[in-house]
C-alpha positions in Angstrom: 0.0 0.0 0.0 1.4 3.5 -0.8 2.5 5.8 2.0 0.1 8.7 2.4 1.8 11.8 3.7 -0.2 14.6 2.1 -3.3 14.6 4.3 -5.7 17.6 4.1 -9.0 18.4 5.7 -12.2 18.4 3.8 -13.1 21.9 2.4 -16.5 21.4 4.2 -14.8 21.5 7.7 -15.5 24.7 9.4 -16.2 26.4 12.7 -19.9 25.6 12.6 -19.3 21.8 12.7 -16.6 21.8 15.4 -13.9 21.3 12.7 -14.6 17.6 12.8 -14.7 16.0 9.4 -12.7 13.7 7.2 -9.2 14.1 5.8 -8.1 12.8 2.4 -4.7 12.0 1.0 -3.8 10.7 -2.5 -1.1 9.2 -4.6 -1.4 8.8 -8.4 -3.0 5.4 -7.9 -4.8 5.5 -4.5 -7.0 7.7 -2.3 -7.2 7.4 1.4 -9.8 8.7 3.8 -9.6 9.0 7.7 -11.5 10.6 10.5 -10.0 13.8 11.9 -11.0 12.8 15.4 -9.2 9.4 15.2 -6.2 9.9 12.9 -4.3 6.9 14.4 -7.1 4.5 13.8 -8.3 2.9 10.6 -7.8 4.5 7.3 -9.8 3.5 4.2 -7.8 3.3 1.0 -9.2 2.9 -2.4 -7.8 2.6 -6.0 -8.4 5.9 -7.8 -10.4 4.0 -10.5 -13.0 3.0 -7.8 -13.0 6.2 -5.7 -13.7 8.7 -8.5 -17.0 7.0 -9.6 -18.0 6.8 -5.9 -17.3 10.5 -5.5 -19.3 11.3 -8.6 -22.2 9.3 -7.2 -22.1 11.2 -3.9 -22.2 14.4 -5.9 -25.2 13.2 -7.8 -23.4 13.1 -11.2 -25.0 10.9 -13.8 -23.3 7.6 -14.5 -22.2 6.5 -17.9 
């Protein structure tokens, strides 16, 4: 598994939500997601080819 060292907080994190959200990191081939409140715990890592269609679905983009 690739080393993830470029973590950044979601752009939706802000003062109104207590700054608690998710962080994301990426390499050219993988995307990783973790909870900002539990950084040392589990990290979910996905191949880019799987994560991008998932993200499009979350955004409500049409498939195909």
